[in-house]
N, C-alpha and C positions, 0 to 999 in steps of 0.2 A: 527624219526630222532634224533640223538644225537648231540647236539651242545657242542663243546669244546672251552672254552676261551683260547686265546693265551696271550703271555706277552704284547701284544699291545691291549689296550681296543678297542672294536668294531670289531676287526678282529677275525673271528671264523672259526674253521674247523667243517664241518658238515659231519656226518657219517650216511648214510641211513641204514635202516634195509634191509638186503639182505636175501631173501628166496631162497635157492638153493638145488638142488638134482642132481642126475645123468643126468637129462635132460638139466640142465642149471640153470639159476637164474632169479629172478624177483626182482626189486627194484623200489620204487617210487622215481624218480630223482628230482621231484619238487612238492611241495604242498604249495600253497600260505599261507594258514592258519598256517601250521606248521612252515614255514619259518619266517613269521612275529612274531610268538610266540618266536622262537629261538633268533631273533635279538632284540626283545622288541619294535618294532615299525612297522608301515605299510610301506612296500616298494613296489613301482610299477616298474616293468621292462618294457622297451619299445623296446628292441632289443635283438635278439639272434644271436650269431656269432659262426662260426665253422672254425677252421684252421687246416691244416695238415702240419706237418713239419718233416724233416728227422733228424736223429741223429746228435747232435752237433749244431743244430740251437738254437740260443739264441735270443729271442724277448724281447725288453724292454730296459730300464725301461720307460714305457709310462704312460701318464696321459693327461687329458684335463684341462687346467687352468680355462677356462670358460666352462659351461655346463659339470661340473665335473661328472664323472661316478662312481657309486658304481658298483662292479662286483661280480658275483657269478660264479666261474670257476670250471671246472671238466675235466677229461680225460676219453674218452671212448675207446681209443686204445693206448697202449703204456704206457710210464712212463715219467714224467717231474718233474723237481725241480721248484716249483713255489714260487715267492717272492712278498711280499707286503712291501713297504717302506712308513713310515709315513712322509708326507711332509706338515703337518699342523704346522706352526710355533708356534701356541699357545698350542700345545699338549705337555704334559710332556714326550712323547715318540718320539718327533720330531727327525728325522734322524735315527731312529731305524728301523730294518727290521725283518720280520718273513719269514722263508722259510719252506716249507714242500714238501714231495713227494706226487704227485697225480698220480694215476695209474688206469688202467682198472681192476686191481685186488683188490685194497683197496677201490675203489668207493668213496673215500673222496672228498669233495668239500671245496673250500675256499671262504669265504665271506670277502670282504674288502669294507667298505663304501667309499663314495667320500672323497677325500683328501689324497689318496695314489697313489704312482707310482707303476706300476705292470710290472713284467717280468717273463719269464719262459725259461727253458733250457731243451732240449729234450735229455733224457738219453737212450732211446730205439732206435731201428732201424728207427722207425717213431712214430708219436703220433698224435692222433686226439684230439684237445683241443676245448672245448665248453664253451662259457660264455654268461651270461645274463647281460645286462647293464641297468642302471637306467636313462641314457640319450642317445640320439642318437649320433652316431659318427660325430664329427665336426672337420675335418682335419685342419681347420684354427685355432683351439684352442689347437691342440695336441702339446705336448712337450715331450722331451726325455732326461732323465738323463743317463749319462754314466754308463753302466752295471758294469764296473770295477772301479768305483770311489773309491779313497783311503780313503776318509772320511767315506763313508758308509761301506766299507770293507766287502762286502757280500761274504760269504763262499760258492761260487759256487762249485758243485762237479767237480772233475777232471776226464775226460774221456780219457785223453791221447793226445788229439788234441785241438788246439784253437777253440773257438766257431765260428760258421758261423754267420755272422752279415749282416743285410741290410746296405745300405749306410747311412740311417737315424740313425740306431742304432750305427754304427761305429763312428758317429759324435755327439754322445750324449754330453750334457752339463755337466760340473762338478757340483756336488751337491751344493757347496758353491756359484756358480754363477747362479743356476737355479731359475726361478720364481717359487714360492711356494704359498701355501694357508696361509692366516693369522691365 
């Protein structure tokens, strides 16, 4: 696995070794030892999630203020634009975001430690999105920052139509008013 640092310390893109030929491909999607070596600490995952979304669906920007989750995310079908936003007030990159395309063809994964809001936007007809979390889902602690917040100014791709949002996501809090990590 190749770990690539991003402009935000702690956020990594991970690129597995892919072995392919005319029959298809093989890759190791997760290896605990290699992952811990890449991030420089021992991380324990407690939950795996799988969502399927259609083109134009935007999910996020989600986080849990208590029981904060680190997330390792990837796409097994389709293409998404994935975003991590640093919401750790004490961080020198507070309020900055990193975005990357994750797809079934690039096999890239994104690791974001606890302290980040997360969202993704589906660019293909549909996408299967998988993620491992370091804490269990706790809806009572979940928060949502507005995907289109002017202060964050995330450069979401333009697919020619407005994003499809859940009620929760359409009512996201402005970044300046959001509860964040110290």
